[in-house]
C-alpha positions, 0 to 999 in steps of 0.5 A, spaced: 512 822 473 519 824 473 522 832 473 528 835 471 531 842 472 536 846 468 539 852 469 542 856 463 546 863 463 549 867 457 552 874 456 554 878 450 557 884 448 553 890 446 556 894 440 553 899 435 551 897 428 549 890 430 542 887 431 539 886 438 535 880 438 532 877 445 527 871 445 526 871 438 524 878 437 528 884 434 529 890 439 529 896 436 536 899 437 542 902 434 546 897 438 546 889 438 550 883 441 556 881 438 556 873 437 557 868 431 550 867 431 544 872 431 546 873 438 540 872 442 543 871 448 536 869 452 535 864 447 542 861 448 541 861 456 534 857 455 538 852 450 543 851 456 538 850 461 534 845 457 540 841 455 543 842 462 536 839 465 538 832 461 546 833 462 546 834 454 552 839 455 551 846 452 550 850 446 557 851 445 558 844 444 552 842 440 553 849 436 560 851 436 562 858 434 567 855 430 563 852 425 561 856 419 554 852 419 552 856 425 555 863 422 549 868 423 544 863 424 537 865 427 537 862 434 530 860 434 533 854 429 538 852 435 532 852 440 528 848 435 533 843 435 534 843 442 527 842 443 527 836 438 533 833 443 528 834 449 522 831 446 526 825 442 528 823 449 521 823 452 521 830 456 516 836 455 517 843 458 513 844 464 515 851 465 521 856 463 523 862 467 528 867 464 531 873 467 534 879 462 539 884 465 540 890 460 541 897 462 538 900 455 534 900 451 527 898 455 524 892 453 518 890 458 514 892 453 516 887 448 515 881 454 508 879 451 511 878 444 517 874 447 513 870 451 509 868 445 515 867 440 518 862 445 512 858 447 511 857 439 518 854 438 518 850 444 511 848 443 508 850 449 503 855 452 505 862 453 503 861 460 509 856 461 514 861 459 516 867 464 520 873 461 523 878 466 527 884 464 531 888 469 537 893 470 543 893 474 542 900 476 548 902 472 552 898 476 557 893 472 558 892 465 551 891 464 550 898 467 555 901 463 551 898 457 557 894 455 553 888 455 547 883 457 546 877 462 541 872 462 539 867 466 534 861 465 531 856 469 526 850 466 523 844 469 522 838 464 517 833 465 516 825 463 
């Protein structure tokens, strides 16, 4: 059996009047992420981890923010397309681990729904998907509520 590990990172600015999507779940908030797509920073980091594990580039290469095709697109669609590439090369997801750094709003109560959503799109058991929420203790741009950072790690098997 072969294994590959991929790591992904993404960050988005937060602004009032925009929707906030994380791991395919809409977060109740009057502020959301500035982005060309729906701004789901967690799915973007996860896509980069999956692509990185197979040396397939990154999400910006596959789905450029200069293309009208991806304007406002649901990031679950992007994740689905990445998973088609992963499966098409004979790989499957062993597990995924995602850490979301966001000062506010609190999102821990949404983690079960986030895990279920991602697992459904990736075609894996929710037990193979970890989502963790943290703050930066009011430090840096995340702590000031200006943005959100997400790190993702995946292990693929063949």
